[in-house]
ZAGUBA-356091 format. One line per 2 residues: number of its first residue (from 1); their letters; for each residue x, y, z of N, C-alpha, C, CB. Coordinates in steps of 0.1 Angstrom, whole numbers. Glycine has a CB too. Layout:
N
NUM> A> X Y Z X Y Z X Y Z X Y Z  ...
END
This chain:
79
1> XX> 37 113 -459 24 115 -452 22 131 -451 24 108 -438  11 135 -454 9 150 -453 4 153 -439 -2 154 -464
3> XX> 3 166 -437 1 171 -424 -13 167 -418 1 187 -424  -23 166 -427 -37 163 -423 -37 148 -418 -46 164 -434
5> XX> -30 139 -425 -30 125 -421 -22 123 -408 -24 116 -432  -11 131 -406 -3 130 -394 -12 134 -382 9 138 -395
7> XX> -19 145 -384 -28 151 -373 -39 141 -370 -34 164 -377  -45 135 -380 -55 125 -377 -50 113 -370 -62 121 -391
9> XX> -38 108 -374 -32 96 -368 -28 100 -353 -19 92 -375  -23 111 -350 -20 115 -337 -33 116 -328 -13 129 -337
11> XX> -43 122 -334 -56 123 -326 -62 109 -323 -66 131 -334  -61 100 -333 -66 87 -330 -58 80 -319 -66 78 -343
13> XX> -45 81 -320 -36 75 -310 -38 81 -296 -21 76 -314  -40 94 -296 -42 100 -283 -56 97 -277 -41 116 -284
15> XX> -66 96 -286 -79 92 -281 -80 78 -276 -89 94 -292  -73 69 -283 -72 55 -279 -65 54 -266 -65 47 -290
17> XX> -54 61 -264 -47 60 -251 -55 65 -240 -34 68 -252  -62 77 -242 -71 82 -232 -82 73 -228 -76 96 -237
19> XX> -88 67 -238 -99 57 -235 -94 45 -227 -106 53 -248  -82 40 -231 -77 29 -223 -74 33 -209 -64 24 -230
21> XX> -69 45 -207 -66 49 -193 -79 51 -185 -58 62 -193  -89 57 -191 -102 59 -184 -109 46 -181 -110 68 -192
23> XX> -108 36 -190 -115 24 -188 -109 15 -178 -117 17 -201  -96 16 -176 -89 8 -166 -92 14 -152 -74 7 -169
25> XX> -94 6 -142 -98 11 -129 -88 6 -119 -112 7 -126  -77 14 -117 -67 10 -107 -72 10 -93 -55 18 -108
27> XX> -83 18 -90 -89 19 -77 -94 5 -72 -100 29 -76  -98 -4 -81 -103 -17 -77 -91 -25 -72 -109 -24 -89
29> XX> -79 -22 -75 -68 -30 -70 -65 -27 -56 -56 -27 -79  -71 -17 -50 -68 -13 -36 -77 -22 -27 -71 1 -34
31> XX> -88 -27 -31 -96 -35 -23 -90 -49 -22 -111 -35 -28  -90 -55 -10 -85 -68 -8 -96 -78 -10 -78 -69 6
33> XX> -92 -90 -16 -101 -101 -18 -101 -109 -6 -98 -109 -31  -112 -117 -4 -112 -127 7 -101 -137 5 -126 -133 9
35> XX> -94 -140 16 -83 -149 15 -70 -144 9 -87 -161 7  -70 -131 6 -58 -125 0 -47 -124 11 -61 -111 -6
37> XX> -36 -130 9 -25 -130 20 -12 -128 13 -26 -143 28  -8 -116 9 4 -114 2 16 -117 11 6 -100 -3
39> XX> 26 -123 5 39 -126 12 47 -114 14 46 -137 5  59 -117 20 68 -106 23 74 -101 10 80 -110 32
41> XX> 77 -88 9 83 -82 -3 97 -86 -5 82 -67 -2  102 -84 -17 116 -87 -21 125 -75 -18 117 -91 -36
43> XX> 137 -78 -14 146 -66 -13 153 -64 -27 158 -70 -2  161 -54 -27 167 -49 -40 175 -60 -47 176 -37 -38
45> XX> 183 -67 -39 191 -78 -45 183 -89 -51 202 -83 -35  173 -93 -43 164 -104 -48 157 -100 -61 154 -108 -37
47> XX> 152 -87 -61 145 -83 -73 154 -82 -85 139 -69 -70  166 -77 -84 176 -77 -95 179 -91 -99 188 -69 -91
49> XX> 181 -100 -90 185 -114 -93 174 -121 -101 188 -122 -81  161 -118 -97 150 -125 -103 146 -119 -116 138 -124 -93
51> XX> 147 -106 -118 142 -100 -130 153 -95 -139 133 -88 -126  165 -95 -135 176 -91 -144 186 -103 -146 183 -79 -139
53> XX> 192 -108 -136 202 -118 -137 197 -131 -142 209 -120 -123  186 -136 -136 181 -149 -140 177 -150 -155 168 -152 -132
55> XX> 170 -140 -161 168 -140 -176 180 -140 -184 159 -129 -180  190 -132 -180 203 -132 -188 210 -145 -187 212 -120 -182
57> XX> 211 -151 -175 217 -164 -174 209 -175 -182 218 -168 -159  196 -174 -181 188 -184 -189 191 -182 -204 173 -182 -186
59> XX> 191 -170 -209 194 -167 -223 208 -173 -227 193 -152 -226  218 -170 -218 231 -175 -221 232 -190 -222 241 -169 -211
61> XX> 225 -197 -212 225 -211 -212 218 -217 -225 218 -217 -200  207 -211 -229 200 -216 -241 209 -213 -253 186 -209 -242
63> XX> 214 -201 -254 223 -198 -266 235 -207 -266 227 -183 -265  241 -210 -255 252 -219 -254 249 -233 -259 258 -220 -241
65> XX> 237 -238 -255 233 -252 -259 230 -252 -274 220 -256 -251  224 -241 -279 222 -241 -293 235 -241 -301 213 -229 -297
67> XX> 245 -233 -297 257 -232 -303 265 -246 -303 266 -221 -298  265 -252 -291 271 -265 -290 264 -276 -299 271 -270 -275
69> XX> 251 -275 -299 244 -285 -308 246 -282 -323 229 -284 -305  248 -270 -326 250 -266 -340 264 -270 -345 249 -251 -343
71> XX> 274 -269 -336 288 -272 -339 290 -288 -340 298 -266 -329  282 -295 -332 284 -309 -332 279 -316 -345 277 -315 -320
73> XX> 270 -310 -352 265 -316 -365 274 -313 -376 251 -310 -368  276 -322 -385 284 -320 -396 276 -312 -406 289 -333 -403
75> XX> 283 -302 -412 276 -293 -422 275 -300 -435 284 -280 -423  268 -294 -444 267 -300 -458 280 -299 -465 255 -293 -466
77> XX> 282 -309 -474 294 -309 -482 295 -298 -491 296 -323 -489  306 -291 -491 309 -280 -500 315 -285 -513 318 -269 -494
79> X> 311 -280 -524 319 -284 -536 311 -290 -546 329 -293 -533
END
């Protein structure tokens, strides 16, 4: 890729990112809706358990079930 194409690609990427940032309006998230009643926040251990430990455990359980199911089937005959 020559220098001109790289510069053009960078400009398009930067322009797209800037437009996405300008069009999103985080200020609207500050206003509360009618009936909005957020619950209590999570502490550090609850957050780590929910977003780190639970997905890892779920992955390991699914991978284990797949491996057990694969080993229980007889493979094709060799020869």
